[in-house]
C-alpha angles and dihedrals in degrees: 000000000000095000093089093046092053098044102053096155093052091049093049093048092049092048091050093048094047093047096048093045091047093049091048091051092049092050093046091049091047089058091058095070113182096015124112091217089061091054090052091052092050092050091049089050091052090051090053092049091049088051087056089054090048091053091048093052095042092078091057099048 
């Protein structure tokens, strides 16, 4: 897929947004120790950070 190789700025902005949002969700969830809602926030944050990794690797596949 050549779309991600051509649109470098879009890929970088999306990676930055996903990473910052994911990190924020992990840290917010970490503060809710012992609550199931906190675990859900941390898992959602991990998914967003894995999406960042997916976007990074997509240009090299």
